[in-house]
TORKOL-4160 file (C-alpha; in steps of 0.2 Angstrom, whole numbers, padded with zeros to 4 digits, m for minus):
303
<pt num="1" X="0088" Y="0081" Z="0120"/>
<pt num="2" X="0094" Y="0083" Z="0102"/>
<pt num="3" X="0082" Y="0085" Z="0087"/>
<pt num="4" X="0079" Y="0071" Z="0075"/>
<pt num="5" X="0086" Y="0081" Z="0061"/>
<pt num="6" X="0100" Y="0086" Z="0073"/>
<pt num="7" X="0106" Y="0069" Z="0072"/>
<pt num="8" X="0101" Y="0062" Z="0059"/>
<pt num="9" X="0116" Y="0068" Z="0047"/>
<pt num="10" X="0128" Y="0060" Z="0063"/>
<pt num="11" X="0119" Y="0045" Z="0062"/>
<pt num="12" X="0119" Y="0044" Z="0042"/>
<pt num="13" X="0141" Y="0048" Z="0045"/>
<pt num="14" X="0141" Y="0034" Z="0058"/>
<pt num="15" X="0132" Y="0017" Z="0048"/>
<pt num="16" X="0145" Y="0026" Z="0032"/>
<pt num="17" X="0159" Y="0027" Z="0042"/>
<pt num="18" X="0160" Y="0014" Z="0058"/>
<pt num="19" X="0145" Y="0000" Z="0054"/>
<pt num="20" X="0151" Y="m0001" Z="0034"/>
<pt num="21" X="0134" Y="m0004" Z="0027"/>
<pt num="22" X="0133" Y="m0008" Z="0010"/>
<pt num="23" X="0122" Y="0006" Z="0000"/>
<pt num="24" X="0107" Y="m0003" Z="m0003"/>
<pt num="25" X="0105" Y="m0007" Z="0017"/>
<pt num="26" X="0113" Y="0012" Z="0025"/>
<pt num="27" X="0101" Y="0017" Z="0012"/>
<pt num="28" X="0086" Y="0007" Z="0017"/>
<pt num="29" X="0090" Y="0010" Z="0035"/>
<pt num="30" X="0091" Y="0028" Z="0034"/>
<pt num="31" X="0074" Y="0027" Z="0026"/>
<pt num="32" X="0065" Y="0019" Z="0039"/>
<pt num="33" X="0071" Y="0027" Z="0052"/>
<pt num="34" X="0067" Y="0043" Z="0043"/>
<pt num="35" X="0048" Y="0036" Z="0041"/>
<pt num="36" X="0045" Y="0033" Z="0059"/>
<pt num="37" X="0054" Y="0049" Z="0063"/>
<pt num="38" X="0039" Y="0057" Z="0053"/>
<pt num="39" X="0024" Y="0045" Z="0059"/>
<pt num="40" X="0032" Y="0050" Z="0079"/>
<pt num="41" X="0034" Y="0067" Z="0073"/>
<pt num="42" X="0014" Y="0067" Z="0070"/>
<pt num="43" X="0009" Y="0062" Z="0090"/>
<pt num="44" X="0018" Y="0075" Z="0094"/>
<pt num="45" X="0034" Y="0065" Z="0095"/>
<pt num="46" X="0052" Y="0067" Z="0093"/>
<pt num="47" X="0063" Y="0051" Z="0086"/>
<pt num="48" X="0076" Y="0051" Z="0100"/>
<pt num="49" X="0064" Y="0053" Z="0112"/>
<pt num="50" X="0051" Y="0037" Z="0109"/>
<pt num="51" X="0046" Y="0027" Z="0121"/>
<pt num="52" X="0046" Y="0006" Z="0120"/>
<pt num="53" X="0027" Y="0011" Z="0117"/>
<pt num="54" X="0029" Y="0021" Z="0106"/>
<pt num="55" X="0038" Y="0008" Z="0094"/>
<pt num="56" X="0028" Y="m0005" Z="0097"/>
<pt num="57" X="0013" Y="0005" Z="0090"/>
<pt num="58" X="0022" Y="0008" Z="0074"/>
<pt num="59" X="0027" Y="m0010" Z="0071"/>
<pt num="60" X="0011" Y="m0016" Z="0075"/>
<pt num="61" X="0004" Y="m0004" Z="0062"/>
<pt num="62" X="0014" Y="m0010" Z="0049"/>
<pt num="63" X="0007" Y="m0027" Z="0052"/>
<pt num="64" X="m0009" Y="m0019" Z="0056"/>
<pt num="65" X="m0007" Y="m0013" Z="0037"/>
<pt num="66" X="m0002" Y="m0030" Z="0028"/>
<pt num="67" X="0015" Y="m0024" Z="0025"/>
<pt num="68" X="0025" Y="m0040" Z="0019"/>
<pt num="69" X="0036" Y="m0050" Z="0034"/>
<pt num="70" X="0053" Y="m0047" Z="0026"/>
<pt num="71" X="0050" Y="m0027" Z="0025"/>
<pt num="72" X="0045" Y="m0026" Z="0044"/>
<pt num="73" X="0060" Y="m0036" Z="0047"/>
<pt num="74" X="0072" Y="m0025" Z="0039"/>
<pt num="75" X="0064" Y="m0009" Z="0046"/>
<pt num="76" X="0063" Y="m0019" Z="0065"/>
<pt num="77" X="0081" Y="m0020" Z="0060"/>
<pt num="78" X="0084" Y="m0003" Z="0056"/>
<pt num="79" X="0077" Y="0003" Z="0072"/>
<pt num="80" X="0084" Y="m0004" Z="0085"/>
<pt num="81" X="0103" Y="0000" Z="0076"/>
<pt num="82" X="0100" Y="0019" Z="0076"/>
<pt num="83" X="0091" Y="0018" Z="0096"/>
<pt num="84" X="0108" Y="0011" Z="0098"/>
<pt num="85" X="0118" Y="0023" Z="0092"/>
<pt num="86" X="0109" Y="0036" Z="0100"/>
<pt num="87" X="0115" Y="0024" Z="0117"/>
<pt num="88" X="0133" Y="0023" Z="0112"/>
<pt num="89" X="0134" Y="0042" Z="0106"/>
<pt num="90" X="0126" Y="0046" Z="0127"/>
<pt num="91" X="0111" Y="0053" Z="0117"/>
<pt num="92" X="0100" Y="0040" Z="0127"/>
<pt num="93" X="0102" Y="0033" Z="0144"/>
<pt num="94" X="0091" Y="0018" Z="0138"/>
<pt num="95" X="0085" Y="0010" Z="0123"/>
<pt num="96" X="0068" Y="0009" Z="0118"/>
<pt num="97" X="0071" Y="m0003" Z="0105"/>
<pt num="98" X="0080" Y="m0017" Z="0111"/>
<pt num="99" X="0064" Y="m0030" Z="0117"/>
<pt num="100" X="0055" Y="m0025" Z="0102"/>
<pt num="101" X="0057" Y="m0040" Z="0090"/>
<pt num="102" X="0055" Y="m0045" Z="0070"/>
<pt num="103" X="0041" Y="m0054" Z="0064"/>
<pt num="104" X="0042" Y="m0070" Z="0068"/>
<pt num="105" X="0044" Y="m0082" Z="0051"/>
<pt num="106" X="0029" Y="m0096" Z="0057"/>
<pt num="107" X="0016" Y="m0082" Z="0061"/>
<pt num="108" X="0005" Y="m0082" Z="0047"/>
<pt num="109" X="0005" Y="m0064" Z="0037"/>
<pt num="110" X="m0003" Y="m0064" Z="0018"/>
<pt num="111" X="0008" Y="m0066" Z="0005"/>
<pt num="112" X="0014" Y="m0051" Z="m0008"/>
<pt num="113" X="0018" Y="m0050" Z="m0024"/>
<pt num="114" X="0032" Y="m0045" Z="m0030"/>
<pt num="115" X="0030" Y="m0030" Z="m0047"/>
<pt num="116" X="0036" Y="m0043" Z="m0057"/>
<pt num="117" X="0023" Y="m0056" Z="m0053"/>
<pt num="118" X="0011" Y="m0042" Z="m0052"/>
<pt num="119" X="0014" Y="m0039" Z="m0073"/>
<pt num="120" X="0016" Y="m0056" Z="m0075"/>
<pt num="121" X="m0003" Y="m0060" Z="m0069"/>
<pt num="122" X="m0008" Y="m0043" Z="m0084"/>
<pt num="123" X="0003" Y="m0049" Z="m0096"/>
<pt num="124" X="m0009" Y="m0065" Z="m0095"/>
<pt num="125" X="m0023" Y="m0057" Z="m0098"/>
<pt num="126" X="m0032" Y="m0059" Z="m0115"/>
<pt num="127" X="m0038" Y="m0041" Z="m0120"/>
<pt num="128" X="m0048" Y="m0049" Z="m0135"/>
<pt num="129" X="m0059" Y="m0058" Z="m0123"/>
<pt num="130" X="m0074" Y="m0053" Z="m0120"/>
<pt num="131" X="m0070" Y="m0050" Z="m0103"/>
<pt num="132" X="m0051" Y="m0047" Z="m0104"/>
<pt num="133" X="m0054" Y="m0026" Z="m0102"/>
<pt num="134" X="m0063" Y="m0028" Z="m0088"/>
<pt num="135" X="m0051" Y="m0040" Z="m0079"/>
<pt num="136" X="m0039" Y="m0028" Z="m0083"/>
<pt num="137" X="m0045" Y="m0013" Z="m0079"/>
<pt num="138" X="m0051" Y="m0025" Z="m0061"/>
<pt num="139" X="m0032" Y="m0027" Z="m0058"/>
<pt num="140" X="m0024" Y="m0009" Z="m0060"/>
<pt num="141" X="m0040" Y="m0005" Z="m0048"/>
<pt num="142" X="m0037" Y="m0017" Z="m0035"/>
<pt num="143" X="m0014" Y="m0014" Z="m0033"/>
<pt num="144" X="m0017" Y="0003" Z="m0041"/>
<pt num="145" X="m0028" Y="0010" Z="m0029"/>
<pt num="146" X="m0027" Y="m0003" Z="m0017"/>
<pt num="147" X="m0048" Y="m0008" Z="m0015"/>
<pt num="148" X="m0054" Y="m0020" Z="m0003"/>
<pt num="149" X="m0066" Y="m0033" Z="m0014"/>
<pt num="150" X="m0080" Y="m0029" Z="m0009"/>
<pt num="151" X="m0078" Y="m0011" Z="m0011"/>
<pt num="152" X="m0072" Y="m0015" Z="m0029"/>
<pt num="153" X="m0089" Y="m0027" Z="m0033"/>
<pt num="154" X="m0098" Y="m0008" Z="m0024"/>
<pt num="155" X="m0090" Y="0004" Z="m0034"/>
<pt num="156" X="m0102" Y="0014" Z="m0044"/>
<pt num="157" X="m0099" Y="0026" Z="m0061"/>
<pt num="158" X="m0103" Y="0038" Z="m0052"/>
<pt num="159" X="m0089" Y="0037" Z="m0040"/>
<pt num="160" X="m0079" Y="0037" Z="m0051"/>
<pt num="161" X="m0069" Y="0051" Z="m0056"/>
<pt num="162" X="m0059" Y="0047" Z="m0073"/>
<pt num="163" X="m0053" Y="0068" Z="m0075"/>
<pt num="164" X="m0050" Y="0070" Z="m0058"/>
<pt num="165" X="m0042" Y="0053" Z="m0055"/>
<pt num="166" X="m0050" Y="0048" Z="m0038"/>
<pt num="167" X="m0064" Y="0035" Z="m0033"/>
<pt num="168" X="m0075" Y="0036" Z="m0017"/>
<pt num="169" X="m0079" Y="0018" Z="m0010"/>
<pt num="170" X="m0089" Y="0015" Z="0008"/>
<pt num="171" X="m0078" Y="0004" Z="0016"/>
<pt num="172" X="m0079" Y="m0002" Z="0032"/>
<pt num="173" X="m0094" Y="0003" Z="0045"/>
<pt num="174" X="m0100" Y="0014" Z="0028"/>
<pt num="175" X="m0088" Y="0026" Z="0031"/>
<pt num="176" X="m0084" Y="0031" Z="0015"/>
<pt num="177" X="m0065" Y="0037" Z="0010"/>
<pt num="178" X="m0057" Y="0046" Z="m0006"/>
<pt num="179" X="m0043" Y="0038" Z="m0015"/>
<pt num="180" X="m0034" Y="0040" Z="m0029"/>
<pt num="181" X="m0033" Y="0032" Z="m0046"/>
<pt num="182" X="m0016" Y="0026" Z="m0054"/>
<pt num="183" X="m0012" Y="0033" Z="m0070"/>
<pt num="184" X="m0016" Y="0013" Z="m0077"/>
<pt num="185" X="m0032" Y="0013" Z="m0067"/>
<pt num="186" X="m0037" Y="0024" Z="m0075"/>
<pt num="187" X="m0031" Y="0024" Z="m0094"/>
<pt num="188" X="m0040" Y="0002" Z="m0093"/>
<pt num="189" X="m0057" Y="0008" Z="m0085"/>
<pt num="190" X="m0061" Y="0020" Z="m0099"/>
<pt num="191" X="m0057" Y="0007" Z="m0111"/>
<pt num="192" X="m0066" Y="m0005" Z="m0105"/>
<pt num="193" X="m0081" Y="0008" Z="m0101"/>
<pt num="194" X="m0079" Y="0012" Z="m0122"/>
<pt num="195" X="m0076" Y="m0006" Z="m0126"/>
<pt num="196" X="m0092" Y="m0008" Z="m0118"/>
<pt num="197" X="m0102" Y="0004" Z="m0125"/>
<pt num="198" X="m0094" Y="0000" Z="m0142"/>
<pt num="199" X="m0102" Y="m0018" Z="m0141"/>
<pt num="200" X="m0118" Y="m0009" Z="m0135"/>
<pt num="201" X="m0117" Y="m0023" Z="m0119"/>
<pt num="202" X="m0130" Y="m0014" Z="m0104"/>
<pt num="203" X="m0135" Y="m0019" Z="m0089"/>
<pt num="204" X="m0147" Y="m0027" Z="m0080"/>
<pt num="205" X="m0163" Y="m0019" Z="m0073"/>
<pt num="206" X="m0155" Y="m0011" Z="m0056"/>
<pt num="207" X="m0138" Y="m0017" Z="m0060"/>
<pt num="208" X="m0135" Y="0002" Z="m0068"/>
<pt num="209" X="m0126" Y="0009" Z="m0056"/>
<pt num="210" X="m0110" Y="m0002" Z="m0058"/>
<pt num="211" X="m0095" Y="0001" Z="m0065"/>
<pt num="212" X="m0092" Y="m0017" Z="m0064"/>
<pt num="213" X="m0103" Y="m0031" Z="m0073"/>
<pt num="214" X="m0102" Y="m0048" Z="m0078"/>
<pt num="215" X="m0107" Y="m0054" Z="m0095"/>
<pt num="216" X="m0125" Y="m0056" Z="m0088"/>
<pt num="217" X="m0122" Y="m0036" Z="m0087"/>
<pt num="218" X="m0127" Y="m0039" Z="m0066"/>
<pt num="219" X="m0111" Y="m0033" Z="m0058"/>
<pt num="220" X="m0100" Y="m0043" Z="m0049"/>
<pt num="221" X="m0097" Y="m0053" Z="m0034"/>
<pt num="222" X="m0084" Y="m0056" Z="m0021"/>
<pt num="223" X="m0082" Y="m0077" Z="m0026"/>
<pt num="224" X="m0080" Y="m0072" Z="m0045"/>
<pt num="225" X="m0068" Y="m0058" Z="m0041"/>
<pt num="226" X="m0058" Y="m0071" Z="m0033"/>
<pt num="227" X="m0059" Y="m0081" Z="m0047"/>
<pt num="228" X="m0054" Y="m0068" Z="m0058"/>
<pt num="229" X="m0037" Y="m0064" Z="m0049"/>
<pt num="230" X="m0034" Y="m0085" Z="m0043"/>
<pt num="231" X="m0035" Y="m0088" Z="m0061"/>
<pt num="232" X="m0023" Y="m0077" Z="m0069"/>
<pt num="233" X="m0012" Y="m0079" Z="m0055"/>
<pt num="234" X="m0011" Y="m0099" Z="m0062"/>
<pt num="235" X="m0010" Y="m0093" Z="m0079"/>
<pt num="236" X="0006" Y="m0081" Z="m0073"/>
<pt num="237" X="0014" Y="m0098" Z="m0064"/>
<pt num="238" X="0012" Y="m0090" Z="m0046"/>
<pt num="239" X="0011" Y="m0106" Z="m0033"/>
<pt num="240" X="0009" Y="m0091" Z="m0016"/>
<pt num="241" X="m0008" Y="m0092" Z="m0009"/>
<pt num="242" X="m0016" Y="m0078" Z="m0021"/>
<pt num="243" X="m0032" Y="m0069" Z="m0018"/>
<pt num="244" X="m0040" Y="m0049" Z="m0021"/>
<pt num="245" X="m0032" Y="m0045" Z="m0005"/>
<pt num="246" X="m0015" Y="m0048" Z="m0010"/>
<pt num="247" X="m0015" Y="m0036" Z="m0022"/>
<pt num="248" X="m0020" Y="m0024" Z="m0008"/>
<pt num="249" X="m0006" Y="m0031" Z="0001"/>
<pt num="250" X="0003" Y="m0029" Z="m0011"/>
<pt num="251" X="m0003" Y="m0007" Z="m0015"/>
<pt num="252" X="0004" Y="m0006" Z="0004"/>
<pt num="253" X="0020" Y="m0014" Z="0004"/>
<pt num="254" X="0024" Y="m0009" Z="m0014"/>
<pt num="255" X="0023" Y="0010" Z="m0009"/>
<pt num="256" X="0029" Y="0006" Z="0009"/>
<pt num="257" X="0045" Y="0001" Z="m0001"/>
<pt num="258" X="0046" Y="0016" Z="m0014"/>
<pt num="259" X="0046" Y="0030" Z="0003"/>
<pt num="260" X="0026" Y="0031" Z="0002"/>
<pt num="261" X="0024" Y="0042" Z="0019"/>
<pt num="262" X="0014" Y="0030" Z="0031"/>
<pt num="263" X="m0002" Y="0040" Z="0036"/>
<pt num="264" X="m0003" Y="0042" Z="0018"/>
<pt num="265" X="m0006" Y="0024" Z="0014"/>
<pt num="266" X="m0017" Y="0020" Z="0031"/>
<pt num="267" X="m0031" Y="0035" Z="0022"/>
<pt num="268" X="m0029" Y="0027" Z="0007"/>
<pt num="269" X="m0033" Y="0010" Z="0013"/>
<pt num="270" X="m0045" Y="0016" Z="0025"/>
<pt num="271" X="m0036" Y="0010" Z="0040"/>
<pt num="272" X="m0039" Y="0021" Z="0058"/>
<pt num="273" X="m0025" Y="0026" Z="0067"/>
<pt num="274" X="m0024" Y="0015" Z="0082"/>
<pt num="275" X="m0009" Y="0025" Z="0094"/>
<pt num="276" X="m0019" Y="0042" Z="0091"/>
<pt num="277" X="m0038" Y="0047" Z="0088"/>
<pt num="278" X="m0035" Y="0060" Z="0076"/>
<pt num="279" X="m0038" Y="0054" Z="0058"/>
<pt num="280" X="m0026" Y="0060" Z="0047"/>
<pt num="281" X="m0039" Y="0073" Z="0038"/>
<pt num="282" X="m0023" Y="0083" Z="0032"/>
<pt num="283" X="m0018" Y="0071" Z="0020"/>
<pt num="284" X="m0029" Y="0078" Z="0006"/>
<pt num="285" X="m0033" Y="0069" Z="m0011"/>
<pt num="286" X="m0019" Y="0080" Z="m0018"/>
<pt num="287" X="m0008" Y="0073" Z="m0008"/>
<pt num="288" X="m0010" Y="0055" Z="m0008"/>
<pt num="289" X="m0012" Y="0057" Z="m0024"/>
<pt num="290" X="0007" Y="0063" Z="m0027"/>
<pt num="291" X="0012" Y="0047" Z="m0015"/>
<pt num="292" X="0005" Y="0037" Z="m0029"/>
<pt num="293" X="0012" Y="0045" Z="m0041"/>
<pt num="294" X="0027" Y="0048" Z="m0033"/>
<pt num="295" X="0031" Y="0028" Z="m0025"/>
<pt num="296" X="0020" Y="0015" Z="m0034"/>
<pt num="297" X="0029" Y="0006" Z="m0045"/>
<pt num="298" X="0019" Y="0005" Z="m0057"/>
<pt num="299" X="0020" Y="0023" Z="m0060"/>
<pt num="300" X="0043" Y="0024" Z="m0059"/>
<pt num="301" X="0041" Y="0010" Z="m0070"/>
<pt num="302" X="0031" Y="0020" Z="m0081"/>
<pt num="303" X="0022" Y="0006" Z="m0090"/>
């Protein structure tokens, strides 16, 4: 059995010369199959040897991470194309992707915002209002690090390391994880804390540890963050049903579309792999931070 590394250039030539796909489609298909091959390699499977169950597990992880439906459908198309090629070329006798299905249009999947919609929400923030700088920092943190709303509300100042560029959050089941921060989130949190100090705003007794506070000096609640996000979406003219979780799904989708490693996205979101009991501890914070800096659209645009 040939390795994926050996097969890859021949498959790319096949798409270019025989299928005559558009440049955008060919690049997307190659990126999707590369991503699958990397994911399989981490569980000790060469892409040509993948089973139907391996492929189901991969697609389910995309769904579990909240990756946009259209992106999932395109990835499934790319995978089907690759394994059909292996059969045509006699590399495989059977096609393990034959019964793999793209997400059905009627199946409920979370909304995902475009980069333009994210920018419009940020532009809708009045930075001169008492809560403007805080709200900008909140949106940048949700979208720039993919935090759950509860993780954001309970984020403590002592666990935010602006100079090092990461936060430590307490996720589901009280499991802690280290999450990289985007340069925009770092900048906006720094400006928010500076403005708080200049205004002389103080936390209520017992609330001193929290990063994000309301105007009365108490930590934010989930409901308040939902309200902030939905109000900004409405101000930006976005008609989708939006919640803080929408920013988390957008974070995952945009990183995946940008070429980020699926395991890195899982680690940043605090998901455990469903296909293996091993946790990806080898993905250290430096590498995770590189994934955000290299593949997050806000960083690519250099906004």
